[in-house]
C-alpha positions as CSV (number, residue, x, y, z in Angstrom):
1,M,22.1,-23.2,18.4
2,Q,19.1,-24.5,16.5
3,L,18.1,-21.6,14.3
4,S,19.3,-18.2,13.0
5,I,16.6,-15.9,11.6
6,V,17.5,-13.1,9.2
7,I,15.1,-10.4,8.4
8,V,16.0,-7.6,5.9
9,S,13.9,-4.5,6.3
10,Y,13.4,-1.4,4.2
11,N,10.7,1.2,5.2
12,V,8.2,-1.3,6.6
13,R,8.3,-0.4,10.3
14,Y,4.8,-1.5,11.2
15,F,4.9,-4.8,9.4
16,L,8.4,-5.5,10.8
17,E,7.0,-4.8,14.3
18,Q,4.2,-7.4,13.8
19,C,6.6,-9.9,12.3
20,L,9.0,-9.7,15.2
21,L,6.2,-10.1,17.7
22,S,5.2,-13.4,15.9
23,V,8.9,-14.5,15.8
24,E,9.1,-13.8,19.6
25,R,6.2,-16.2,20.2
26,A,7.5,-18.8,17.7
27,T,11.0,-19.0,19.2
28,A,9.8,-19.6,22.8
29,G,11.6,-22.7,24.1
30,M,14.1,-22.9,21.2
31,E,17.7,-21.9,21.0
32,T,17.6,-19.1,18.4
33,E,19.1,-15.8,17.3
34,T,17.3,-13.1,15.2
35,W,19.1,-10.7,13.0
36,V,17.4,-7.5,11.6
37,V,19.3,-5.9,8.7
38,D,18.0,-2.5,7.9
39,N,18.7,-1.1,4.4
40,H,18.8,2.6,5.4
41,S,15.1,3.0,6.2
42,A,13.7,6.5,6.8
43,D,10.7,5.4,8.9
44,G,12.4,4.8,12.3
45,S,12.6,1.0,11.9
46,V,16.0,0.7,13.6
47,E,15.0,2.8,16.6
48,M,11.7,0.8,16.9
49,V,13.6,-2.6,16.9
50,R,16.2,-1.5,19.4
51,R,13.5,-0.1,21.7
52,R,10.9,-2.9,21.5
53,F,13.0,-5.9,20.7
54,P,16.4,-5.6,22.5
55,W,16.9,-9.4,21.9
56,A,17.2,-8.8,18.2
57,R,20.7,-8.2,16.7
58,V,20.6,-5.1,14.4
59,I,22.7,-4.3,11.5
60,A,21.9,-0.7,10.3
61,N,23.2,0.0,6.8
62,D,23.9,3.6,5.8
63,R,22.7,2.9,2.2
64,N,20.5,0.3,0.5
65,P,22.9,-2.4,-0.8
66,G,20.1,-4.7,-1.9
67,F,18.5,-7.8,-0.6
68,S,21.3,-10.3,-1.2
69,V,24.0,-8.2,0.2
70,A,22.0,-7.5,3.4
71,N,21.1,-11.1,4.0
72,N,24.7,-12.1,3.5
73,Q,25.8,-9.6,6.1
74,A,23.9,-11.5,8.8
75,L,24.4,-15.0,7.4
76,R,28.2,-14.6,7.7
77,Q,27.8,-14.1,11.4
78,A,24.9,-16.6,12.0
79,R,25.6,-19.5,14.3
80,G,22.5,-21.7,14.0
81,K,22.3,-25.2,12.6
82,Y,19.6,-23.9,10.3
83,H,19.3,-20.4,8.7
84,L,15.9,-18.8,7.9
85,L,15.5,-15.9,5.5
86,L,12.2,-14.3,6.5
87,N,10.5,-11.3,5.0
88,P,9.4,-8.5,7.4
89,D,5.9,-8.5,5.9
90,T,5.2,-12.0,7.2
91,L,3.4,-13.4,10.2
92,V,4.4,-16.9,11.5
93,E,2.4,-19.3,13.6
94,E,3.4,-20.1,17.2
95,D,4.7,-23.6,16.3
96,T,6.1,-22.8,12.8
97,F,9.8,-23.0,13.7
98,R,9.4,-26.1,15.9
99,R,7.5,-27.9,13.1
100,C,10.1,-26.9,10.4
101,Y,13.0,-27.9,12.7
102,A,11.4,-31.4,13.3
103,F,10.8,-31.9,9.6
104,A,14.4,-30.8,8.7
105,E,15.8,-33.2,11.3
106,A,13.8,-36.0,9.9
107,H,15.1,-35.4,6.4
108,P,18.9,-35.3,6.4
109,D,19.0,-34.7,2.6
110,L,17.1,-31.4,3.1
111,G,18.9,-28.3,1.7
112,G,15.9,-25.9,1.9
113,L,12.4,-25.8,3.1
114,G,9.4,-23.7,2.2
115,V,6.0,-23.6,3.9
116,R,2.4,-22.9,3.0
117,M,1.8,-19.1,2.6
118,I,-1.5,-17.2,2.5
119,D,-2.0,-13.5,1.7
120,G,-3.7,-10.9,3.8
121,S,-7.1,-12.1,2.7
122,G,-6.6,-15.8,3.4
123,R,-5.9,-16.9,-0.2
124,F,-3.2,-19.5,-0.9
125,L,-0.1,-17.9,-2.5
126,P,1.0,-20.1,-5.4
127,E,4.6,-19.0,-5.1
128,S,4.7,-21.2,-1.9
129,K,6.0,-23.9,-4.3
130,R,7.8,-23.2,-7.6
131,G,9.7,-24.9,-10.4
132,L,12.9,-24.0,-12.0
133,P,12.4,-21.3,-14.7
134,T,13.7,-23.2,-17.7
135,P,13.2,-21.5,-21.1
136,W,9.7,-23.1,-21.5
137,V,8.7,-22.5,-17.9
138,A,9.8,-18.9,-18.1
139,F,7.9,-18.5,-21.4
140,T,4.6,-19.8,-19.9
141,K,5.1,-17.5,-16.9
142,A,6.1,-14.3,-18.9
143,F,3.3,-14.6,-21.5
144,G,0.5,-15.5,-19.1
145,L,-0.1,-19.2,-20.0
146,A,0.5,-20.2,-16.4
147,R,-2.3,-18.0,-15.2
148,L,-4.6,-19.2,-17.9
149,F,-4.0,-22.9,-17.1
150,P,-3.2,-22.8,-13.3
151,R,-3.5,-26.6,-12.8
152,S,-1.7,-27.7,-16.0
153,L,1.4,-29.8,-15.8
154,R,2.6,-28.4,-19.1
155,F,1.8,-24.7,-18.7
156,N,2.2,-24.0,-15.0
157,R,5.4,-25.6,-13.9
158,Y,6.5,-22.2,-12.6
159,H,4.1,-22.4,-9.6
160,L,3.7,-26.2,-9.8
161,G,-0.1,-25.7,-9.9
162,Y,-0.7,-29.4,-10.6
163,L,0.7,-30.3,-7.1
164,A,-1.8,-30.3,-4.1
165,E,-1.2,-27.3,-1.8
166,D,-2.0,-29.4,1.3
167,E,0.6,-32.2,0.6
168,T,4.4,-32.3,1.1
169,H,6.3,-32.2,-2.1
170,E,9.9,-32.1,-3.3
171,I,10.3,-28.8,-5.2
172,E,13.0,-27.0,-7.1
173,V,12.6,-23.3,-5.9
174,L,11.9,-21.9,-2.5
175,A,10.1,-18.6,-2.0
176,G,12.4,-15.8,-0.7
177,A,9.8,-14.7,1.9
178,F,10.5,-17.9,3.9
179,M,13.7,-19.8,3.0
180,W,14.6,-22.4,5.7
181,M,18.1,-23.8,4.9
182,R,20.6,-26.1,6.4
183,A,23.7,-24.2,7.4
184,A,26.0,-27.0,6.3
185,A,24.4,-26.8,2.8
186,L,24.9,-23.1,2.6
187,E,28.6,-23.5,3.6
188,K,28.9,-26.0,0.7
189,V,27.1,-24.1,-2.1
190,G,27.7,-20.5,-1.0
191,L,25.6,-17.6,0.2
192,L,23.2,-15.5,-1.9
193,D,24.6,-14.2,-5.2
194,E,25.1,-10.4,-4.7
195,A,24.7,-9.8,-8.5
196,F,20.9,-10.0,-7.7
197,F,19.7,-6.7,-6.1
198,M,16.2,-7.9,-5.5
199,Y,14.3,-10.9,-6.9
200,G,16.0,-14.0,-8.5
201,E,18.4,-14.6,-5.6
202,D,16.0,-17.2,-4.1
203,I,15.8,-19.0,-7.5
204,D,19.5,-19.0,-7.9
205,L,20.3,-20.2,-4.3
206,S,17.5,-22.9,-4.5
207,Y,19.0,-24.2,-7.8
208,R,22.5,-24.3,-6.3
209,L,21.2,-26.3,-3.3
210,T,19.9,-29.0,-5.6
211,Q,23.0,-28.9,-7.7
212,G,25.0,-29.4,-4.5
213,G,23.2,-32.7,-3.9
214,Y,20.5,-31.5,-1.5
215,R,16.7,-31.6,-1.8
216,N,14.2,-28.7,-1.4
217,Y,10.8,-29.4,0.1
218,Y,7.4,-27.7,0.3
219,Y,6.0,-28.4,3.7
220,P,2.3,-27.5,4.4
221,G,2.4,-28.7,8.0
222,T,2.6,-25.0,9.0
223,S,1.5,-21.8,7.5
224,I,2.5,-18.1,7.4
225,I,0.8,-14.9,6.3
226,H,2.7,-13.0,3.6
227,Y,1.2,-9.6,3.0
228,K,3.4,-9.1,-0.2
229,G,4.3,-5.9,-2.0
230,E,5.6,-4.0,1.1
231,S,9.1,-3.3,-0.1
232,T,8.2,-2.5,-3.7
233,K,5.1,-1.7,-5.7
234,R,4.4,-4.9,-7.5
235,G,2.3,-3.1,-10.2
236,S,5.1,-0.6,-11.0
237,L,7.3,-0.5,-14.0
238,N,10.3,-0.7,-11.7
239,Y,9.1,-4.1,-10.4
240,V,8.7,-5.4,-13.9
241,R,12.1,-4.3,-14.9
242,V,13.9,-5.6,-11.8
243,F,12.0,-9.0,-11.7
244,Y,12.6,-9.9,-15.4
245,Q,16.2,-8.5,-15.3
246,A,16.8,-10.9,-12.5
247,M,15.6,-13.8,-14.7
248,V,18.0,-12.7,-17.4
249,I,20.9,-12.8,-14.9
250,F,19.8,-16.3,-13.8
251,A,19.6,-17.5,-17.4
252,R,23.0,-16.2,-18.3
253,K,24.5,-17.8,-15.2
254,H,23.1,-21.3,-15.3
255,F,22.0,-22.1,-18.9
256,V,24.3,-22.6,-21.8
257,G,23.7,-23.2,-25.5
258,P,20.8,-22.2,-27.7
259,G,18.3,-22.6,-24.8
260,A,20.0,-19.8,-22.8
261,W,20.0,-17.5,-25.9
262,W,16.3,-18.0,-26.4
263,L,15.5,-17.5,-22.7
264,V,17.4,-14.2,-22.6
265,L,15.7,-13.0,-25.7
266,M,12.3,-14.1,-24.4
267,M,12.9,-12.3,-21.1
268,R,13.8,-9.2,-23.0
269,L,10.6,-9.4,-25.0
270,A,8.7,-10.1,-21.8
271,I,10.1,-7.0,-20.1
272,Y,8.8,-4.8,-22.9
273,L,5.5,-6.6,-23.1
274,R,4.9,-6.6,-19.4
275,A,6.0,-2.9,-19.2
276,L,3.4,-2.0,-21.9
277,L,0.7,-4.0,-20.1
278,T,1.7,-2.4,-16.8
279,V,1.4,1.1,-18.2
280,V,-2.0,0.3,-19.7
281,A,-3.3,-1.4,-16.6
282,N,-2.0,1.5,-14.3
283,A,-3.5,4.1,-16.6
284,W,-6.8,2.3,-16.7
285,Q,-6.8,1.8,-12.9
286,R,-6.2,5.6,-12.4
287,L,-8.4,6.9,-15.2
288,R,-11.3,4.4,-15.4
289,Y,-13.7,6.5,-13.3
290,P,-12.9,9.9,-14.9
291,L,-13.1,8.4,-18.4
292,L,-16.3,6.5,-17.7
293,D,-17.8,9.5,-15.9
294,A,-17.0,11.9,-18.7
295,A,-18.2,9.6,-21.4
296,G,-21.5,8.9,-19.6
297,M,-22.1,12.6,-18.8
298,Y,-21.4,13.8,-22.3
299,L,-23.5,11.2,-24.1
300,G,-26.3,11.7,-21.5
301,L,-26.2,15.5,-22.1
302,R,-26.6,15.0,-25.8
303,L,-29.6,12.7,-25.3
304,L,-31.1,15.1,-22.8
305,K,-30.6,18.0,-25.2
306,Q,-32.7,16.3,-27.9
307,L,-35.4,15.1,-25.4
308,W,-35.7,18.5,-23.8
309,A,-35.9,20.2,-27.2
310,A,-38.6,17.8,-28.4
311,Y,-40.6,18.1,-25.2
312,H,-40.3,21.8,-24.5
313,F,-39.9,23.3,-27.9
314,G,-41.5,20.6,-30.1
315,D,-38.3,20.4,-32.2
316,P,-35.5,17.9,-31.5
317,K,-33.1,20.1,-33.4
318,Y,-34.0,23.3,-31.7
319,F,-30.6,23.9,-30.1
320,P,-27.7,25.0,-32.3
321,E,-25.1,22.3,-33.3
322,Y,-22.2,24.1,-31.6
323,I,-23.6,23.2,-28.2
324,D,-22.4,19.7,-28.7
325,Y,-18.8,20.9,-29.2
326,L,-18.7,23.9,-26.8
327,H,-21.2,23.8,-23.9
328,L,-21.6,20.1,-23.3
329,P,-17.9,19.3,-23.2
330,A,-17.4,22.3,-20.9
331,Y,-20.1,21.0,-18.5
332,T,-18.5,17.6,-18.6
333,V,-15.0,18.9,-17.9
334,L,-16.1,21.1,-15.1
335,W,-18.1,18.3,-13.4
336,T,-15.3,15.8,-13.7
337,G,-12.8,18.4,-12.6
338,S,-14.8,19.2,-9.5
339,I,-15.0,15.5,-8.6
340,F,-11.2,15.3,-9.0
341,L,-10.5,18.4,-6.9
342,G,-12.9,17.3,-4.3
343,G,-11.2,13.9,-3.9
344,G,-14.0,11.9,-5.5
345,Y,-11.5,9.9,-7.6
346,D,-9.2,9.2,-4.6
347,R,-12.1,7.5,-2.8
348,P,-14.6,6.7,-5.6
349,H,-17.1,5.0,-3.3
350,D,-17.3,7.9,-0.9
351,Y,-20.6,9.2,-2.0
352,G,-20.6,12.2,0.3
353,R,-17.5,13.5,-1.4
354,L,-18.9,12.7,-4.8
355,L,-22.2,14.6,-4.3
356,S,-20.7,17.6,-2.6
357,S,-18.1,17.9,-5.5
358,L,-20.8,17.7,-8.1
359,G,-22.9,20.2,-6.1
360,I,-20.0,22.7,-6.0
361,G,-19.3,22.1,-9.7
362,T,-23.0,22.8,-10.6
363,L,-23.1,26.0,-8.6
364,L,-19.9,27.2,-10.3
365,L,-21.4,26.3,-13.7
366,L,-24.6,28.3,-12.9
367,S,-22.5,31.3,-11.8
368,I,-20.4,31.2,-15.0
369,Y,-23.6,30.6,-17.1
370,G,-25.2,33.8,-15.7
371,L,-22.1,35.9,-16.8
372,L,-22.3,34.7,-20.4
373,P,-23.8,36.8,-23.2
374,E,-27.4,36.0,-24.0
375,D,-26.5,34.3,-27.3
376,L,-24.3,31.8,-25.4
377,R,-26.9,30.8,-22.8
378,P,-28.8,28.1,-24.6
379,S,-30.9,26.7,-21.7
380,R,-30.6,26.9,-17.9
381,A,-33.0,24.0,-17.6
382,L,-30.7,21.8,-19.7
383,L,-27.9,22.6,-17.3
384,V,-30.0,21.7,-14.3
385,L,-31.2,18.5,-15.9
386,G,-27.6,17.7,-16.9
387,A,-26.6,18.1,-13.3
388,G,-29.2,15.6,-12.2
389,W,-28.0,13.2,-14.9
390,A,-24.4,13.6,-13.8
391,I,-25.4,12.7,-10.2
392,G,-27.4,9.7,-11.4
393,W,-24.8,8.4,-13.8
394,T,-21.9,8.6,-11.4
395,L,-23.9,6.9,-8.6
396,L,-25.1,4.2,-11.0
397,L,-21.6,3.6,-12.3
398,R,-20.1,3.2,-8.8
399,G,-23.0,1.0,-7.7
400,A,-22.5,-1.3,-10.7
401,A,-18.8,-1.5,-9.8
402,R,-19.6,-2.5,-6.3
403,L,-21.9,-5.2,-7.5
404,L,-19.3,-6.6,-10.0
405,N,-16.6,-6.4,-7.4
406,P,-18.0,-6.8,-3.9
407,G,-14.5,-6.7,-2.5
408,A,-13.9,-3.1,-3.7
409,A,-12.9,-1.1,-0.6
410,G,-15.4,1.6,0.2
411,P,-14.8,4.2,2.8
412,A,-14.2,2.8,6.3
413,A,-17.5,4.2,7.5
414,D,-19.3,2.0,5.0
415,R,-17.8,-1.2,6.3
416,R,-19.5,-3.4,8.9
417,L,-16.7,-4.1,11.5
418,L,-16.3,-6.9,14.0
419,I,-13.5,-7.0,16.6
420,V,-12.2,-10.4,17.8
421,G,-10.5,-10.2,21.2
422,W,-11.1,-9.5,24.9
423,A,-12.6,-6.3,26.2
424,A,-9.3,-4.4,26.9
425,E,-7.8,-4.9,23.5
426,A,-11.1,-4.3,21.8
427,Q,-11.4,-1.0,23.5
428,R,-7.8,-0.1,22.6
429,T,-8.7,-1.0,19.0
430,L,-11.7,1.4,18.9
431,S,-9.6,4.1,20.6
432,L,-6.9,3.8,17.9
433,L,-9.4,3.8,15.1
434,Q,-10.9,7.0,16.5
435,R,-7.5,8.7,16.9
436,A,-6.5,7.6,13.4
437,G,-9.8,9.0,11.9
438,A,-10.8,5.6,10.5
439,T,-14.3,5.3,11.8
440,A,-16.4,2.3,10.8
441,H,-19.8,0.8,11.4
442,Y,-18.9,-1.2,14.6
443,I,-21.1,-4.3,15.0
444,G,-19.6,-5.6,18.2
445,R,-17.0,-7.7,19.9
446,V,-16.5,-11.5,19.6
447,S,-14.8,-13.2,22.6
448,P,-11.9,-15.7,21.9
449,G,-13.0,-19.2,22.5
450,T,-9.4,-20.5,23.0
451,R,-8.8,-19.6,26.6
452,A,-10.3,-18.0,29.7
453,P,-9.8,-14.2,30.1
454,R,-7.0,-12.9,32.4
455,P,-7.6,-10.0,34.8
456,S,-5.8,-7.7,32.4
457,D,-8.2,-8.6,29.6
458,G,-11.1,-6.7,31.1
459,E,-14.6,-7.8,31.7
460,D,-16.1,-10.3,29.3
461,G,-19.3,-8.3,28.9
462,E,-21.0,-6.7,25.9
463,T,-20.0,-9.5,23.5
464,I,-22.2,-10.7,20.6
465,G,-20.7,-14.2,20.7
466,R,-17.6,-16.4,20.7
467,T,-15.2,-17.4,18.0
468,D,-16.7,-20.9,18.0
469,H,-19.5,-19.3,16.0
470,L,-17.5,-16.7,14.1
471,A,-18.6,-17.8,10.6
472,T,-22.3,-17.8,11.7
473,L,-21.9,-14.3,13.2
474,C,-20.3,-12.9,10.1
475,R,-23.2,-14.2,7.9
476,L,-25.8,-13.0,10.4
477,Y,-24.4,-9.4,10.7
478,R,-23.1,-9.2,7.1
479,V,-19.6,-8.4,8.4
480,E,-17.3,-6.8,5.9
481,E,-14.2,-6.2,8.1
482,I,-12.7,-8.1,11.0
483,I,-9.9,-6.8,13.3
484,F,-8.1,-9.5,15.2
485,C,-6.4,-8.6,18.5
486,S,-3.3,-10.8,18.3
487,A,-2.5,-10.3,22.0
488,D,-5.6,-12.4,22.8
489,L,-5.3,-14.9,19.9
490,D,-3.0,-17.4,18.4
491,I,-1.7,-16.6,14.9
492,A,-2.6,-20.1,13.8
493,D,-6.3,-19.5,14.8
494,I,-6.3,-16.2,13.0
495,Q,-5.1,-17.9,9.8
496,G,-7.7,-20.6,10.2
497,W,-10.5,-18.1,10.4
498,M,-9.2,-16.2,7.4
499,R,-9.1,-19.4,5.3
500,E,-12.5,-20.4,6.4
501,L,-14.3,-17.1,5.9
502,G,-12.5,-16.3,2.6
503,P,-11.5,-13.1,0.8
504,R,-15.0,-11.6,0.9
505,I,-14.1,-10.1,4.3
506,Q,-11.2,-7.7,4.9
507,Y,-8.9,-8.7,7.7
508,R,-6.7,-6.6,9.9
509,I,-4.6,-7.4,12.9
510,L,-3.8,-5.3,16.0
511,P,-0.4,-6.4,17.2
512,E,0.3,-6.6,21.0
513,A,1.2,-3.2,22.5
514,S,1.3,-1.7,19.0
515,R,-0.2,1.6,17.8
516,S,-0.9,0.2,14.3
517,I,-3.6,-2.0,12.9
518,I,-2.3,-3.9,9.8
519,G,-3.9,-5.6,6.9
520,S,-3.6,-6.1,3.1
521,H,-6.7,-7.3,1.1
522,R,-5.0,-7.6,-2.3
523,P,-1.6,-9.3,-3.0
524,D,-0.8,-6.8,-5.8
525,Q,-1.0,-3.8,-3.6
526,R,0.7,-2.5,-0.6
527,G,-0.8,-3.2,2.8
528,T,-2.9,-0.7,4.7
529,L,-2.5,0.8,8.2
530,Y,-4.7,2.4,10.8
531,T,-2.2,4.1,13.0
532,I,-1.9,7.4,14.8
533,D,1.5,7.8,13.4
534,V,0.7,7.8,9.7
535,N,-2.9,8.9,9.3
536,L,-2.1,12.5,8.8
537,R,-4.4,15.1,7.0
538,I,-1.5,16.3,4.9
539,D,-1.2,12.9,3.3
540,D,-4.8,13.1,2.1
541,P,-4.7,13.6,-1.7
542,V,-7.3,16.3,-1.5
543,Q,-5.2,18.3,1.0
544,R,-2.0,17.8,-1.0
545,R,-3.8,18.9,-4.2
546,G,-5.1,22.0,-2.5
547,K,-1.7,22.8,-1.2
548,W,-0.2,22.5,-4.7
549,L,-2.9,24.8,-6.1
550,L,-2.5,27.3,-3.3
551,D,1.2,27.5,-4.0
552,R,0.9,28.0,-7.7
553,T,-2.1,30.4,-7.6
554,L,-0.5,32.6,-4.9
555,A,2.8,32.7,-6.7
556,L,1.1,33.7,-9.9
557,L,-1.0,36.3,-8.2
558,L,2.0,37.8,-6.4
559,L,4.0,37.9,-9.7
560,L,1.1,39.7,-11.5
561,T,1.0,42.3,-8.6
562,L,4.7,42.5,-8.1
563,P,5.0,46.3,-8.3
564,L,2.5,46.6,-5.4
565,N,3.9,43.9,-3.1
566,I,7.6,43.8,-3.5
567,W,8.0,46.8,-1.2
568,L,6.5,44.9,1.7
569,V,9.2,42.1,1.6
570,E,12.5,42.4,3.3
571,R,14.8,40.4,1.0
572,K,13.7,41.4,-2.5
573,G,16.2,39.4,-4.4
574,G,15.3,36.2,-2.5
575,Y,11.6,37.0,-2.9
576,L,11.9,37.0,-6.7
577,G,13.8,33.7,-6.6
578,N,11.2,32.1,-4.3
579,L,8.3,33.3,-6.4
580,W,9.8,31.6,-9.5
581,K,10.8,28.4,-7.6
582,V,7.3,28.0,-6.1
583,L,5.7,28.6,-9.5
584,I,7.8,25.8,-11.0
585,A,7.1,23.5,-8.0
586,Q,10.7,23.5,-6.6
587,L,9.5,25.1,-3.4
588,S,6.4,25.4,-1.3
589,W,5.4,28.5,0.6
590,V,5.1,26.4,3.8
591,G,7.1,23.3,4.6
592,Y,8.4,21.5,7.6
593,H,10.7,23.1,10.1
594,P,14.2,22.2,8.8
595,G,15.6,21.8,12.3
596,D,13.7,18.7,12.9
597,P,15.9,15.6,12.3
598,E,12.9,13.3,12.2
599,R,10.9,15.2,9.5
600,T,11.8,12.4,7.0
601,L,9.4,10.2,9.0
602,L,6.5,12.4,7.9
603,P,4.9,12.6,4.5
604,A,7.3,14.2,2.1
605,L,6.8,17.9,1.3
606,R,8.9,20.3,-0.8
607,P,11.2,22.6,1.1
608,G,9.3,25.5,2.5
609,V,10.0,29.3,2.5
610,L,8.1,29.4,5.8
611,H,7.6,26.7,8.4
612,P,5.8,26.1,11.7
613,G,7.5,27.7,14.6
614,L,9.0,30.5,12.5
615,G,10.1,33.4,14.7
616,S,10.0,31.3,17.9
617,E,13.0,30.3,20.0
618,V,12.1,26.6,20.2
619,C,15.2,24.6,19.5
620,A,14.7,21.2,21.2
621,A,14.5,18.5,18.5
622,E,11.5,16.9,20.2
623,S,9.6,20.2,20.2
624,L,10.4,20.9,16.5
625,H,9.2,17.4,15.6
626,H,6.0,17.9,17.6
627,L,5.4,21.2,15.7
628,N,5.9,19.5,12.3
629,L,3.7,16.5,13.5
630,L,0.8,18.8,14.5
631,Y,1.1,20.7,11.2
632,A,0.9,17.4,9.2
633,R,-1.8,15.9,11.4
634,D,-4.2,18.9,11.4
635,Y,-3.3,20.4,8.1
636,G,-5.7,22.7,6.3
637,L,-5.2,25.4,3.7
638,R,-6.0,28.0,6.3
639,D,-2.8,27.0,8.2
640,D,-0.7,28.0,5.2
641,L,-2.7,31.2,4.6
642,R,-2.3,32.1,8.3
643,L,1.5,31.6,8.2
644,I,1.9,33.5,5.0
645,G,-0.2,36.4,6.3
646,Q,1.7,36.5,9.6
647,H,5.2,36.4,7.9
648,F,4.6,38.0,4.6
649,R,7.7,40.2,5.0
650,A,9.8,37.0,5.3
651,L,8.7,35.6,1.9
652,G,12.2,36.5,0.6
653,R,14.0,34.4,3.2
654,R,16.3,31.5,2.3
655,P,14.4,28.2,2.2
656,N,15.4,25.7,4.9
657,A,16.7,28.4,7.2
658,A,15.7,27.4,10.7
659,G,15.1,30.9,12.2
C-alpha cells in the first residue's frame, strides 16, 4: 500500500466533509487507506463519515484524549509505505498525493515532507516551512521580532522567512496540518509523543526525524488550503496557554544546560505576556465600537449643548453644569445600550439594525424625558439634536472603519456575490443560501472554462462569462464574494484563482452533494458556514440576549407577585425552586425537549422548565429532534411566551422531565 492518511477530527463536521471529498479525488488511482479518528465530537461527525464515506476507517473515541494519542491510534494500524497526518480543515489538490509520493520516492533520505499551504483567502501561510525553536528562535517568535522582520535570517528562523516560498528547501520542522512521513522512519524514531495534548507534537516528531538521520523537506510543487483555527480559537487564552506550554515541554525534553533553562524561563514569560496582550486585544475587539460610540456621542453632546445654548439663548453657559454629569451620560448609555440590545454590535456594519436601534432608543428617551419633573427637563431640542448626532457619528465611524479595512465583513446582503460553476450547482447554491437566510447581492454565474458541461450540469445559459476572464469580471462588477462549486471545478484551479485575485475578495466553496458552503477569510478566526443545519435563529446573539432578558425579567416579576400567582401552579415547592434557578441563570423557562438524543447538535441552551411538545404523546426520537430543530430554527420571544402562557400551571415541574 502506498499511503495511509490519518485525519483527527473534533467538532468540525462540515470542514471534515469537504476534506474527505478532496481526499477521495486525490487518492484516485492510488493504493491508499484513510483513517478518521473522532475525539468525541458532538456535531454528528462520526455518523456523517460512516454515511457519506464508507471507504474511510473510523475510530470513534468516547472522550477527547488529545491530538497525539488520536493520531497514534491510527498510525499503529496503518499499512502504507508513507503516512500522512492531515488536518480536517484542509483541502488538497487532485494530484497532491501523487506528486508527494513521486518526490518522496526520488529522495530516499526523506523522513518528512510538507507542502505549500494557503489560507481561506489565498494568502501563503508562513508555517508551511519552519525552523527548530532554539532559545533564540523561540525568543524572536514569542516577542514578535519574527513578525516585525519577516524576511530576516536572524529574526525569523521560526518561519524561515528568508527562504523563497516557491522553491524546494530542506527544513527542520513540518506543519502538523500536513505531515507526510516515511513509515520506516516512524518505526525507527517512534510515533507522536503523547505528552503533547495539542501543538508541539509536530515540532517534536520533526526534530526526532532529523536526529534519526533523515531529512525533512518543504515541497511547493503542490498546494493545499488550510482554513486554520477550526479545532480551537486561536485568539483565546487557552490557545496561548496550550501552545507555549507545548514549547516548554519540547525545551525540557530536547535541550540541556543553561540554554534550556533560559528557554523555559522565556516561554513562561511569553505565556504571561501573550496572555495579557490577548486579553487586551480581545477586549478591544469586543468593545471598540461601544467605547468609540459612547465617547463620540458624549463629546458631541457637550459640543451641541454649547452651540445650541449660544444660538438659541445667546449664552453658551445657559444650561446648568449638572447636565454634563447626569443627562448627557444617560443619553449616551441609553443609545449605546439600545444598539447593544438591537444587535448593532454583533453586526456593526448592518446599518438597518443600527438605525432601528437608535430610533427605538430615542423614542424611549423622549418617553422618559416627558415623565421627568420640569426642572429636570433642560431641552427637548437638545435631545433631538443629540439623536441626530448619534446617528451621524455612528455611521461616520463605521464608514471610516470600512475605508481603513475594506476586508471587514459587512452583512451578506451588502456583498456582491459571484458563483463559479455550472447551472445546476449554481442553482443549488442559491437555494441553500436562501434556506440558510444568507441573502446576498447576486451578480451572476461564471461558467467553468476547464471542461464541457455534462447533461447533469444543466443548461449553460444566463452566464456573465467564463473563468478564463474571472479576474476581469471581478474588477468589472466589483465582486466582493465568490462561491466556487467544487463539483464542477478542480481544487487546483480554485486555489489558483484565490492566489491570483488576492484576499480582497471573500471565497467560499460548496462541496459536492453537501448542504454547507464553507469559507474562512481570516486565519486567526474560525471559518464560516452557510448551511441549513446551523443557521438557526436561536443562535443569533440578539435572540439569545432577548431570551436571557425574558427569563430574568419574568422570574423577577413572578417573584414580586408571588402571593398572587403561586396558587395557580401545581407543584408549589418546585415552582419556588425554578423561580430562583431561572433568576440566577441555572435554568431557562423554555429549553429543548430532553427526550431528543441529538439535541447536543443544536446551539446550547440551559435546561428548560418547559419544552416544545410538552403535553403531547410524541415519543419517536426523530419527531422530538424535529420539534427541537423547528424551535431553534424559527425561534422568537413569542414562542417562549406562548409556551409559558399555555403551561403556566406546569412552571413548578422538574426540569428535563420529558412529559
